[in-house]
ZADO-1210 file (C-alpha; in nm, 4 decimals, padded with zeros to 6 digits):
<atoms>
<atom x="02.9039" y="-02.8156" z="02.3515" code="MET" pos="1"/>
<atom x="02.8564" y="-02.4680" z="02.3527" code="ARG" pos="2"/>
<atom x="03.0131" y="-02.3812" z="01.9903" code="HIS" pos="3"/>
<atom x="02.7604" y="-02.6149" z="01.9307" code="ILE" pos="4"/>
<atom x="02.4717" y="-02.4339" z="02.0541" code="LEU" pos="5"/>
<atom x="02.6489" y="-02.0911" z="01.8738" code="ILE" pos="6"/>
<atom x="02.7175" y="-02.2785" z="01.5350" code="ALA" pos="7"/>
<atom x="02.2950" y="-02.3998" z="01.5756" code="THR" pos="8"/>
<atom x="02.1756" y="-02.0539" z="01.6177" code="ALA" pos="9"/>
<atom x="02.4447" y="-01.9037" z="01.3576" code="ALA" pos="10"/>
<atom x="02.2714" y="-02.1720" z="01.0608" code="SER" pos="11"/>
<atom x="01.9324" y="-02.0781" z="01.1938" code="ALA" pos="12"/>
<atom x="01.9547" y="-01.6782" z="01.1451" code="ALA" pos="13"/>
<atom x="02.1102" y="-01.8011" z="00.8136" code="LEU" pos="14"/>
<atom x="01.8431" y="-01.9773" z="00.7225" code="LEU" pos="15"/>
<atom x="01.5518" y="-01.7556" z="00.8701" code="CYS" pos="16"/>
<atom x="01.7152" y="-01.4585" z="00.5925" code="GLY" pos="17"/>
<atom x="01.6675" y="-01.6678" z="00.3207" code="CYS" pos="18"/>
<atom x="01.3538" y="-01.6785" z="00.1116" code="GLY" pos="19"/>
<atom x="01.2176" y="-01.8657" z="-00.1849" code="ALA" pos="20"/>
<atom x="01.2568" y="-01.6276" z="-00.5160" code="GLY" pos="21"/>
<atom x="01.5948" y="-01.4219" z="-00.2590" code="GLY" pos="22"/>
<atom x="01.4202" y="-01.1155" z="-00.2263" code="GLY" pos="23"/>
<atom x="01.2877" y="-00.8781" z="00.0018" code="ALA" pos="24"/>
<atom x="00.8818" y="-00.8197" z="-00.1022" code="ARG" pos="25"/>
<atom x="00.7651" y="-00.5079" z="-00.0284" code="PRO" pos="26"/>
<atom x="00.4932" y="-00.4876" z="00.2689" code="ALA" pos="27"/>
<atom x="00.1578" y="-00.5322" z="00.1283" code="THR" pos="28"/>
<atom x="-00.0697" y="-00.2511" z="00.2448" code="THR" pos="29"/>
<atom x="-00.3898" y="-00.3050" z="00.4259" code="THR" pos="30"/>
<atom x="-00.4621" y="00.1032" z="00.5129" code="ALA" pos="31"/>
<atom x="-00.3781" y="00.3871" z="00.3132" code="ILE" pos="32"/>
<atom x="-00.3597" y="00.7341" z="00.5811" code="ALA" pos="33"/>
<atom x="-00.4102" y="01.0912" z="00.3861" code="ILE" pos="34"/>
<atom x="-00.2533" y="01.3414" z="00.6268" code="GLU" pos="35"/>
<atom x="-00.1156" y="01.7118" z="00.4766" code="ASN" pos="36"/>
<atom x="-00.2607" y="01.6564" z="00.1469" code="PHE" pos="37"/>
<atom x="-00.0469" y="01.3902" z="00.1393" code="ARG" pos="38"/>
<atom x="-00.0572" y="00.9870" z="00.0682" code="TYR" pos="39"/>
<atom x="00.0487" y="00.7603" z="00.2973" code="ALA" pos="40"/>
<atom x="00.2527" y="00.5051" z="00.1562" code="PRO" pos="41"/>
<atom x="00.3194" y="00.5359" z="-00.1286" code="SER" pos="42"/>
<atom x="00.4167" y="00.3798" z="-00.3417" code="PRO" pos="43"/>
<atom x="00.1749" y="00.1101" z="-00.2576" code="ALA" pos="44"/>
<atom x="00.1666" y="-00.2583" z="-00.2723" code="THR" pos="45"/>
<atom x="-00.1672" y="-00.4691" z="-00.2448" code="VAL" pos="46"/>
<atom x="-00.2989" y="-00.7926" z="-00.3946" code="LYS" pos="47"/>
<atom x="-00.5880" y="-00.7652" z="-00.6598" code="ALA" pos="48"/>
<atom x="-00.9500" y="-00.7823" z="-00.4426" code="GLY" pos="49"/>
<atom x="-00.8283" y="-00.6463" z="-00.1450" code="ALA" pos="50"/>
<atom x="-01.0080" y="-00.3681" z="-00.0023" code="ARG" pos="51"/>
<atom x="-00.8180" y="-00.1040" z="00.0885" code="ILE" pos="52"/>
<atom x="-00.9690" y="00.1236" z="00.4258" code="ALA" pos="53"/>
<atom x="-00.8934" y="00.4593" z="00.3185" code="ILE" pos="54"/>
<atom x="-00.8060" y="00.7496" z="00.6358" code="SER" pos="55"/>
<atom x="-00.8875" y="01.1130" z="00.6298" code="ASN" pos="56"/>
<atom x="-00.6851" y="01.2652" z="00.8255" code="ALA" pos="57"/>
<atom x="-00.7241" y="01.6092" z="00.7666" code="ASP" pos="58"/>
<atom x="-01.0167" y="01.9420" z="00.7441" code="GLY" pos="59"/>
<atom x="-01.1028" y="01.8372" z="00.3577" code="ALA" pos="60"/>
<atom x="-01.2088" y="01.6443" z="00.1283" code="PRO" pos="61"/>
<atom x="-00.9792" y="01.4105" z="-00.0980" code="HIS" pos="62"/>
<atom x="-01.0682" y="01.0816" z="-00.3371" code="THR" pos="63"/>
<atom x="-00.8479" y="00.8627" z="-00.4074" code="LEU" pos="64"/>
<atom x="-00.9180" y="00.8641" z="-00.8775" code="THR" pos="65"/>
<atom x="-00.6697" y="00.6418" z="-01.1010" code="ASP" pos="66"/>
<atom x="-00.5562" y="00.8157" z="-01.3170" code="ARG" pos="67"/>
<atom x="-00.6468" y="00.6660" z="-01.5881" code="ALA" pos="68"/>
<atom x="-00.9628" y="00.7834" z="-01.8701" code="THR" pos="69"/>
<atom x="-01.1066" y="00.3923" z="-01.7996" code="ALA" pos="70"/>
<atom x="-01.0866" y="00.4848" z="-01.3862" code="ARG" pos="71"/>
<atom x="-01.0444" y="00.1387" z="-01.2590" code="ALA" pos="72"/>
<atom x="-01.1158" y="00.2800" z="-00.9059" code="PHE" pos="73"/>
<atom x="-01.1884" y="00.5623" z="-00.7365" code="ASP" pos="74"/>
<atom x="-01.2865" y="00.6101" z="-00.3601" code="SER" pos="75"/>
<atom x="-01.5739" y="00.8910" z="-00.4581" code="GLY" pos="76"/>
<atom x="-01.4828" y="01.1621" z="-00.2147" code="THR" pos="77"/>
<atom x="-01.3784" y="01.0887" z="00.1815" code="ILE" pos="78"/>
<atom x="-01.4353" y="01.4334" z="00.3968" code="LYS" pos="79"/>
<atom x="-01.2242" y="01.5803" z="00.6404" code="GLY" pos="80"/>
<atom x="-01.2275" y="01.3084" z="00.9810" code="GLY" pos="81"/>
<atom x="-01.3387" y="01.0168" z="00.7560" code="ALA" pos="82"/>
<atom x="-01.2743" y="00.6757" z="00.6292" code="ARG" pos="83"/>
<atom x="-01.4066" y="00.5476" z="00.3035" code="GLY" pos="84"/>
<atom x="-01.1954" y="00.2351" z="00.1293" code="SER" pos="85"/>
<atom x="-01.1398" y="00.0660" z="-00.2612" code="VAL" pos="86"/>
<atom x="-01.0810" y="-00.2820" z="-00.3652" code="THR" pos="87"/>
<atom x="-00.7938" y="-00.3052" z="-00.6352" code="PHE" pos="88"/>
<atom x="-00.9073" y="-00.5764" z="-00.8926" code="THR" pos="89"/>
<atom x="-00.6851" y="-00.6037" z="-01.0754" code="LYS" pos="90"/>
<atom x="-00.3234" y="-00.6315" z="-01.1423" code="PRO" pos="91"/>
<atom x="-00.0668" y="-00.3623" z="-01.2541" code="GLY" pos="92"/>
<atom x="00.0482" y="-00.0615" z="-01.1037" code="THR" pos="93"/>
<atom x="-00.1740" y="00.2544" z="-01.0948" code="TYR" pos="94"/>
<atom x="-00.1038" y="00.6160" z="-01.0297" code="ALA" pos="95"/>
<atom x="-00.3709" y="00.8332" z="-00.8229" code="TYR" pos="96"/>
<atom x="-00.4660" y="01.1304" z="-00.6925" code="TYR" pos="97"/>
<atom x="-00.7478" y="01.3613" z="-00.5377" code="CYS" pos="98"/>
<atom x="-00.9557" y="01.5149" z="-00.7552" code="GLU" pos="99"/>
<atom x="-01.0077" y="01.7799" z="-00.5052" code="PHE" pos="100"/>
<atom x="-00.6580" y="01.9034" z="-00.5239" code="HIS" pos="101"/>
<atom x="-00.4830" y="01.7238" z="-00.8270" code="PRO" pos="102"/>
<atom x="-00.1003" y="01.7857" z="-00.7220" code="TYR" pos="103"/>
<atom x="-00.1663" y="01.4963" z="-00.4419" code="MET" pos="104"/>
<atom x="-00.0464" y="01.1780" z="-00.6092" code="LYS" pos="105"/>
<atom x="00.0015" y="00.7997" z="-00.5590" code="GLY" pos="106"/>
<atom x="00.0873" y="00.5108" z="-00.7063" code="SER" pos="107"/>
<atom x="-00.0165" y="00.1178" z="-00.6183" code="VAL" pos="108"/>
<atom x="00.1240" y="-00.1889" z="-00.7761" code="THR" pos="109"/>
<atom x="-00.1254" y="-00.4213" z="-00.7337" code="VAL" pos="110"/>
<atom x="-00.0158" y="-00.7531" z="-00.7507" code="THR" pos="111"/>
<atom x="-00.1985" y="-01.1502" z="-00.8241" code="GLY" pos="112"/>
</atoms>
């Protein structure tokens, strides 16, 4: 009986590790934090149409702005200690930056 339980537990563990597609998917991001003049997580993965909360733990104002000329998204100014949000509408991979601090950079992949 003990061998049957061990075999059943081992089989269940193997099955739990197998998923459709066979590969690990990146976790979907629901929030982006700005702290010490950095975005986290970066890179991030979000679903198209998702509204992402942004929190600014720095004392300085920041933005989360699409680097492309067309500007698919822009959080606007998020003052120090404040919150904002941005909605990613179209699938793709986007680079973003802070308009006040152009050395602050991040990226996000938007899935369908």
